C-alpha positions in Angstrom: 4.7 -15.9 -11.7 7.4 -14.4 -13.9 9.4 -11.3 -13.3 12.9 -9.9 -13.9 15.0 -11.0 -11.0 16.9 -7.7 -10.9 15.6 -5.2 -8.4 16.0 -1.4 -8.7 19.0 0.1 -6.9 16.8 2.1 -4.6 15.1 -1.1 -3.5 18.5 -2.8 -3.0 19.6 0.1 -0.7 16.4 -0.2 1.3 16.9 -4.0 1.6 20.5 -3.5 2.7 19.3 -1.1 5.4 16.6 -3.6 6.5 19.3 -6.3 7.0 21.5 -3.9 8.9 18.7 -3.0 11.2 17.7 -6.7 11.6 14.3 -5.8 10.3 12.8 -8.9 8.7 9.3 -7.6 7.9 10.2 -6.0 4.6 7.9 -5.9 1.6 8.4 -9.0 -0.5 9.7 -8.7 -4.0 6.5 -10.1 -5.5 4.4 -7.5 -3.7 7.0 -4.8 -4.5 6.8 -5.4 -8.2 3.0 -5.2 -8.0 3.4 -1.9 -6.1 5.8 -0.5 -8.7 3.4 -1.4 -11.5 0.4 0.2 -9.8 2.5 3.3 -8.8 3.4 3.7 -12.5 -0.3 4.5 -13.2 -0.6 7.2 -10.5 -0.1 11.0 -10.4 -0.5 13.4 -7.5 0.6 11.9 -4.2 0.9 8.3 -3.1 1.5 7.1 0.4 2.5 4.2 2.6 1.3 3.4 6.1 4.2 1.8 7.9 7.6 2.5 6.4 9.7 0.0 8.3 13.1 0.4 6.6 11.6 1.7 3.4 11.4 -1.3 1.1 7.8 -0.7 0.1 8.5 3.0 -0.3 11.4 2.2 -2.6 9.2 0.0 -4.8 6.6 2.7 -5.0 9.2 5.4 -5.9 10.8 3.1 -8.5 7.5 2.7 -10.3 5.9 6.1 -9.9 6.3 8.9 -12.4 8.9 11.4 -11.4 6.4 14.2 -10.6 4.3 11.9 -8.4 5.0 12.6 -4.7 5.8 9.6 -2.4 5.2 10.0 1.3 5.5 7.4 4.0 4.8 7.4 7.8 6.6 5.3 10.4 5.9 5.6 14.1 9.2 4.1 15.3 11.7 6.9 15.4 14.8 4.7 14.8 13.2 3.1 11.7 11.9 6.5 10.4 15.4 8.1 10.8 17.0 5.1 9.0 14.6 5.4 6.1 15.0 9.1 5.9 18.8 8.6 5.7 18.4 5.9 3.0 16.2 8.2 0.9 18.0 11.5 1.6 18.3 12.2 -2.2 15.5 10.0 -3.6 12.4 12.2 -3.5 10.6 10.2 -0.8 9.2 12.1 2.2 9.6 10.1 5.4 7.4 11.2 8.3 8.2 10.0 11.8 4.5 9.8 12.7 1.5 7.6 13.2 -0.1 6.5 9.9 -3.2 8.6 10.8 -1.1 11.7 10.4 -1.0 11.0 6.7 -4.5 12.6 6.6 -2.8 16.0 6.6 -1.4 15.2 3.1 -4.4 13.4 1.6 -6.1 12.7 -0.7 -3.9 10.1 -2.3 -4.0 8.4 -5.6 -2.6 5.2 -4.1 -2.4 4.2 -0.4 -0.2 1.2 0.5 -1.4 -0.2 3.9 1.5 -2.1 5.4 1.2 -1.2 9.1 -0.8 -3.8 11.1 -2.5 -1.0 13.0 -3.8 0.5 9.8 -5.0 -2.8 8.5 -7.0 -3.3 11.7 -8.4 0.3 11.6 -11.8 1.5 10.6 -12.1 1.0 6.8 -13.8 4.4 6.5 -10.6 6.1 7.7 -8.6 4.5 5.0 -11.2 5.0 2.2 -11.4 8.7 3.1 -7.6 9.1 2.5 -7.9 8.3 -1.2 -9.4 10.3 -4.0 -12.2 8.9 -6.2 -10.4 6.4 -8.5 -7.6 6.0 -6.0 -6.2 2.7 -5.1 -5.8 1.1 -1.6 -3.4 -1.9 -1.4 -3.4 -4.1 1.8 -0.6 -6.7 1.9 0.6 -9.6 3.9 -2.7 -11.5 3.8 -2.9 -15.2 4.1 -4.4 -16.7 0.8 -8.1 -17.4 0.9 -9.3 -18.5 -2.5 -12.9 -19.2 -1.7 -15.9 -17.1 -0.8 -16.4 -16.1 1.9 -12.6 -15.8 2.5 -11.6 -18.3 5.1 -8.4 -18.2 7.2 -7.6 -20.9 9.7 -11.1 -22.3 9.5 -12.8 -18.9 10.1 -14.3 -16.3 7.9 -11.8 -13.4 7.5 -14.5 -10.8 8.2 -12.2 -7.8 7.6 -11.2 -9.0 4.2 -14.8 -9.9 3.3 -15.9 -6.4 4.2 -13.2 -4.9 2.1 -14.1 -7.0 -0.9 -17.9 -6.4 -0.5 -17.9 -2.7 0.3 -20.0 -0.9 -2.4 -17.8 2.1 -2.2 -15.0 0.0 -3.7 -14.2 -2.2 -6.6 -11.9 -4.7 -4.9 -10.1 -7.9 -5.6 -7.9 -10.3 -3.6 -4.8 -11.1 -5.6 -2.4 -14.0 -4.9 1.1 -12.7 -5.3 2.9 -15.8 -4.1 1.9 -19.3 -2.9 1.8 -18.0 0.7 0.6 -14.4 0.4 -2.0 -12.2 -1.2 -3.0 -8.6 -1.4 -6.3 -6.8 -1.6 -6.4 -4.1 -4.2 -9.4 -1.7 -3.9 -10.3 1.2 -6.1 -12.5 3.9 -4.5 -15.6 4.4 -6.7 -16.8 7.9 -7.5 -20.2 7.4 -6.0 -21.4 10.9 -7.0 -20.6 10.2 -10.6 -22.3 6.8 -10.3 -25.5 8.4 -8.9 -25.6 11.0 -11.6 -25.2 8.3 -14.3 -28.1 6.3 -12.7 -30.3 9.3 -12.6 -29.7 10.2 -16.2 -30.6 6.6 -17.4 
């Protein structure tokens, strides 16, 4: 995997904040570059479930068009306040809230699912947060190259369900030797039905 080793200033500031807070669960550079590339294709509002110290949000903002709104939710008040301070002038809205409160700002053209509680939530809740054609990105997954996806000798049922859901066009992408992400696009089922009926 090839990429420019330089990271945007906004990402550097978020990484610095992460180190100062002793927060070691920041979005990896490989995933961040993917997020920035995906965000560059989005308009409207994009969101993140689980801000941490804001590294994922910084990658999203660094890639997104200027008029695209970036919003992120963090339940931990200390982390949310730190991210809000880091992004005070950077056009990123930080909510000190549970990720489920993002529904008040939906639909999203991209939803980055970083919080463990969101990854374990009912898939329907997450799908309903994105517009038809919108992207859902789930990160920090252990690589599982075969089908069905296996992790530690067991079928990763949640990942299998994401990849096989007919409402989604989804793929599991290896971003480093030890981590992958699922990228899922919400299909416009009404449009698909109309197309089938006209055939």
